[in-house]
C-alpha positions in Angstrom: 0.0 -0.1 0.1 1.0 3.8 -0.4 0.0 6.7 1.5 0.9 10.2 0.3 0.1 13.1 2.4 0.0 16.3 0.4 1.4 19.1 2.7 3.4 22.0 1.8 7.0 23.3 1.0 6.3 25.2 4.2 7.3 22.3 6.1 10.8 22.9 5.2 10.7 26.6 5.0 7.9 28.1 7.2 5.8 31.1 6.0 5.6 33.8 8.3 1.9 34.5 7.9 1.0 31.0 8.3 1.9 30.2 11.8 -0.9 27.6 12.7 -0.6 25.9 9.4 3.2 25.7 9.6 2.7 24.0 13.3 0.0 21.5 12.1 2.0 20.5 8.9 5.1 20.1 11.0 3.3 17.9 13.5 2.0 15.7 10.7 5.4 15.5 9.3 6.9 14.3 12.5 4.1 11.9 13.0 4.5 10.2 9.5 8.3 9.9 10.1 7.7 7.8 13.0 4.8 5.6 11.9 6.5 5.2 8.4 9.6 3.6 9.8 7.7 1.0 11.9 8.5 -2.6 10.7 4.9 -3.7 11.2 4.1 -0.8 8.5 7.2 -0.9 6.1 7.8 -4.6 6.5 4.2 -5.0 4.9 5.3 -3.0 1.8 3.1 0.0 3.2 5.0 3.3 2.4 4.0 6.6 3.9 5.6 9.8 2.3 5.0 13.5 2.2 4.6 15.5 -1.0 5.5 19.0 -0.3 4.5 21.3 -3.2 5.5 24.9 -3.8 3.8 27.3 -6.1 1.6 25.4 -8.7 -0.8 27.1 -11.2 -3.9 26.5 -9.5 -7.1 28.5 -8.9 -6.0 29.3 -5.5 -2.7 30.6 -6.8 -4.5 32.9 -9.4 -6.8 34.2 -6.5 -3.8 34.9 -4.5 -2.1 36.8 -7.2 -5.2 38.6 -7.9 -5.5 39.7 -4.3 -1.9 40.7 -4.3 -2.2 42.9 -7.5 -5.3 44.6 -6.0 -3.7 45.3 -2.7 -0.5 46.6 -4.3 -2.0 48.5 -7.1 0.1 46.6 -9.5 -1.0 44.9 -12.8 -1.6 41.1 -12.1 0.9 40.2 -14.9 3.6 42.0 -12.9 2.6 40.4 -9.8 2.7 37.0 -11.5 6.0 37.6 -13.2 7.8 38.7 -9.9 6.6 35.4 -8.1 7.6 33.2 -11.0 11.0 35.3 -11.0 11.6 34.0 -7.3 11.6 30.4 -8.6 14.6 29.0 -10.1 12.5 27.2 -12.7 11.1 30.6 -13.5 7.5 29.1 -13.7 4.8 27.6 -11.6 4.3 23.8 -11.6 1.5 22.1 -13.5 -1.2 19.8 -12.3 0.2 17.3 -14.6 3.7 17.3 -13.1 2.2 17.2 -9.6 0.0 14.2 -10.6 3.0 12.3 -12.3 5.3 12.7 -9.1 2.3 11.6 -6.8 1.7 8.5 -9.2 5.3 7.7 -9.0 5.2 7.8 -5.2 2.2 5.4 -5.2 3.7 3.0 -7.8 5.6 -0.3 -7.4 8.8 1.7 -8.4 8.6 3.7 -4.9 8.4 0.4 -2.8 11.6 1.3 -0.9 10.8 5.0 -0.5 9.1 5.5 2.9 9.2 8.2 5.6 10.3 10.8 3.1 9.5 14.6 2.4 9.6 15.0 -1.5 9.9 18.7 -2.3 8.4 19.7 -5.6 8.9 23.5 -5.9 11.0 24.2 -9.0 14.1 24.6 -7.0 12.6 27.5 -4.6 14.0 25.9 -1.4 17.4 27.2 -0.9 18.7 24.7 1.4 20.7 21.5 0.9 18.9 19.3 3.1 
């Protein structure tokens, strides 16, 4: 079996205005790390991992960008370009890319992958670990 928790890149790099969300996601991450490594789970070919997405081109992101444009008085295209410019890949992720990584994590090919945090953010996270 496969379990994939979809959390957020904020697990590795907390977002200052999302204090409660950061705490809840970090708690889930710690819980999963312990459970996933139990022989009674992992020894039965059950893997539990976390998928940590960054900025994906979704309706929610579009609403956030529109709100940011309205608040700042800047054109939405400028706000969007600035946000993408902060991502080394210079773009937002697509739903298809997200689905493909999630499908891989659920496949037979990922049977030895457990208790891990897979960061999918176009290179935005600045750390090594």
